[in-house]
N, C-alpha and C positions, 0 to 999 in steps of 0.2 A: 093662626097656622097650627095644625094639630102636630104636637110631638109625635113621633115613631115608638112603638113598643120598646123597652130593653131587651136587648138580644143576647148572648155570651158571644165573643169574640172566639176563634178557634185557636187561639193561643194569645200569648200575654208574655211582653220580656219586663223581667223583674232584675234590674241589677246587671243588667246584658244577657240575663240568660233567659232563652225563649221555653217557657212551660207550654203545653199542650194542654188546652180544656176539653172534659168529656163530661157529658151527663150521662149519671148511672144511677142504677135504682141502688139505692144505699140507706141505713137507718140513719148515719150521720147527716148534718147539713153539709158536708164536705171536708175533705182532706187531699193532701197532697204527699206527692212522693220526690222528693229531691233528686235522689240517682236516677229514675225515669223522667224526669222533669215533666211532671203530670200533675195537672191540679183535676182530681175527680167535684163534680157538684152532684146534688141529689136530683135527680130527674123527680119534675111536675112542682119546682117548688114556681112560687110567684115571681116576676121581673124584680122586685125589690128585694126580692130573699135572695135570689140569685146573684143578683149585684154584691149585694152586703155579705154573702156567703165570700163570694170572689173575692173580696177588698179582705177577707180577713184570712184567707190561704194564700193571699199576695203576701200579706204581713209577716206569715211566718213563712213564706219561701223567701220575703227578706233578710228575715234570721238568719233563716238557712244558709244564704249566698254570702252573709259578710261575715260568719263565721259563728257569728253569738251564740247558737244552736248548740253549739259543740261546746260551751261553758257555762249552760244553764243545764245543771245536773238536776235540776227538778220540772217534770213538765207542766205543773199548774204554778213555775214561776214563768215559763215561756208563755202560758195561755192569759196569764195577768197582762204580760205587756202586750201580747195582741192586741188583749181588750180594752186596753190605753187607746190604741190606733183606730179602732172602732168604734169607742165609745167619747172619746175624748178629740184626737186628734183629726179624724175623717171629717167629722160633722162640720169642725170649726175651719178644716182649709174648705172645707166644700160653701160656706156660708161667705167667710171672707173671698173666696174665686168668685163667689156670683154678685158680690158687692163691687169687687174691681170688674168685674166683664160690663155691669150694668153702668158704675160710671164712666168706664171709657168708651161706651157703647158711639158713643155719640162722634169720641174723636175719628174711631175709624169704622169703615164698613168692611166688613167680613162676608165672603159670599164662598162658595166651594162647588170647584172644578167638576164637575158629573163624570166626567171619564176616568179622573185616578181619586177621585176627593179630598184632593188637596185644596188646602184654603188659600183663597186670594185674598188680599190686603188692599186696600185704597184708602189714601190718606185723605181726611175730612180737612182744607187749609184754612178752616177759620179754627184751626186749633194748631199751636208751635210744638208740640211734643209728639213722638212718634215711638210706639213701641213695636218693634218688629215681628212678635210672635205674644199669643196671651199667655205663655207660661214659658218660655225659652231661658228667660233670666231667672227663674223660681227653682231654688237647689231642691225644696220639697217638692214640687210635680217633677223635676230631674228623677230625683229619688225613687218617690212612690210610683204610683200609674193611674192616670186620668184618662175616664173615658166619658165619652160626650158622644 
């Protein structure tokens, strides 16, 4: 089965706050405006660069929503914290999440309702355990944003 190419969603929720996402001609890869609740991504980036930039801006938005941006006086310090998420946290989470999905694939069959793109779970009876969602019990997935 061929995977679809990634496209940006029109909006994304970060800490319960919805940010509109727009493509824009700009020199930076992206930026965000917490007051306008807006994330801008450079037009013309590859799908991978768009996703990486979105996740980077989401990390900035998470710091702003949490109030941590207010106590970080140094822009370089905030950027360093966001890059920890970019290069350490997100890749680790993605790897472990893929391992989790691979290991639970046989236990649960997941299909999608074409009408509303909701997930339909079917329990494979040869296993005794059941996880009602793939990431609902994971605090990291609920704190950050998972796009698949």
